[in-house]
C-alpha positions as CSV (number, residue, x, y, z in Angstrom):
1,X,-26.1,-9.6,7.3
2,X,-29.8,-8.7,7.6
3,X,-31.0,-12.0,6.3
4,X,-29.9,-13.0,10.0
5,X,-33.1,-12.8,11.6
6,X,-30.9,-10.9,14.8
7,X,-29.1,-8.6,12.7
8,X,-32.6,-8.0,10.6
9,X,-34.9,-7.2,13.9
10,X,-32.1,-5.0,15.2
11,X,-32.0,-2.8,11.6
12,X,-35.7,-2.0,12.6
13,X,-35.3,-1.5,15.7
14,X,-32.5,1.0,15.2
15,X,-34.6,2.6,12.1
16,X,-38.1,3.0,13.7
17,X,-36.4,4.3,16.4
18,X,-34.4,7.1,14.0
19,X,-37.7,7.5,12.4
20,X,-39.2,8.5,15.3
21,X,-37.0,11.5,15.9
22,X,-36.0,12.6,12.8
23,X,-37.7,16.2,12.3
24,X,-40.3,15.8,9.5
25,X,-39.4,19.3,6.9
26,X,-42.2,20.2,4.3
27,X,-39.2,20.4,1.4
28,X,-38.4,17.4,-0.2
29,X,-34.9,17.5,-0.8
30,X,-34.7,18.2,3.3
31,X,-36.8,15.2,3.9
32,X,-34.8,13.3,1.3
33,X,-32.1,13.8,3.2
34,X,-32.9,13.6,6.6
35,X,-34.0,9.6,5.1
36,X,-31.3,9.1,3.5
37,X,-29.3,9.6,7.1
38,X,-31.7,7.6,8.6
39,X,-31.2,4.8,6.6
40,X,-27.3,5.2,7.2
41,X,-27.0,5.5,10.6
42,X,-29.4,2.6,11.5
43,X,-27.1,0.0,8.9
44,X,-24.6,1.4,10.9
45,X,-25.4,1.0,13.7
46,X,-27.0,-2.6,12.8
47,X,-24.4,-3.7,10.6
48,X,-21.0,-1.9,11.6
49,X,-19.0,-0.6,9.2
50,X,-15.9,-2.2,6.6
51,X,-12.6,-0.6,6.7
52,X,-11.1,1.0,4.0
53,X,-8.1,-0.4,2.0
54,X,-5.4,1.7,2.8
55,X,-2.8,0.5,0.4
56,X,-3.2,-0.6,-3.3
57,X,-2.2,-4.1,-4.2
58,X,1.1,-4.4,-5.9
59,X,2.3,-6.4,-8.6
60,X,3.8,-9.2,-7.9
61,X,5.4,-9.6,-11.2
62,X,7.1,-6.2,-11.4
63,X,11.1,-6.9,-11.4
64,X,14.0,-4.7,-12.9
65,X,13.4,-6.2,-16.0
66,X,10.0,-4.8,-16.5
67,X,11.2,-1.6,-15.2
68,X,13.5,-1.4,-17.4
69,X,11.3,-1.3,-19.9
70,X,9.2,0.8,-18.7
71,X,11.5,3.0,-19.2
72,X,13.1,2.1,-21.8
73,X,9.2,2.7,-23.6
74,X,9.2,5.6,-21.6
75,X,12.4,7.1,-23.1
76,X,11.4,6.3,-27.0
77,X,7.6,8.1,-25.9
78,X,10.5,11.5,-25.2
79,X,12.7,11.0,-27.8
80,X,9.7,10.8,-30.3
81,X,7.7,13.7,-29.0
82,X,11.2,15.7,-29.3
83,X,11.8,14.9,-32.9
84,X,8.5,13.8,-34.3
85,X,10.6,11.7,-36.8
86,X,8.8,8.2,-38.1
87,X,11.3,5.9,-36.8
88,X,11.5,7.1,-33.5
89,X,7.5,6.8,-33.5
90,X,7.9,2.8,-34.6
91,X,10.7,2.7,-32.2
92,X,8.0,3.9,-29.5
93,X,5.5,1.6,-30.6
94,X,7.2,-1.6,-30.5
């Protein structure tokens, strides 16, 4: 987006304006935080923010068969944890 000349110019102007009004400090950590915040603010003003996705994508292949397989796998694992037998371990691994 910064390749677009109008957006690039807007970002540069916002950055110059924000840097002129930002306070100077003798501490490097404070100066770094101020510079970082100024860069972010100028970018937000010129480019805007992207919306974050709130929902994760769901698996389209999910159906009753897969649900049953997962439930059986969990039951086999819990059975193995209680008995610690080799047959239950093999049944869980398969």
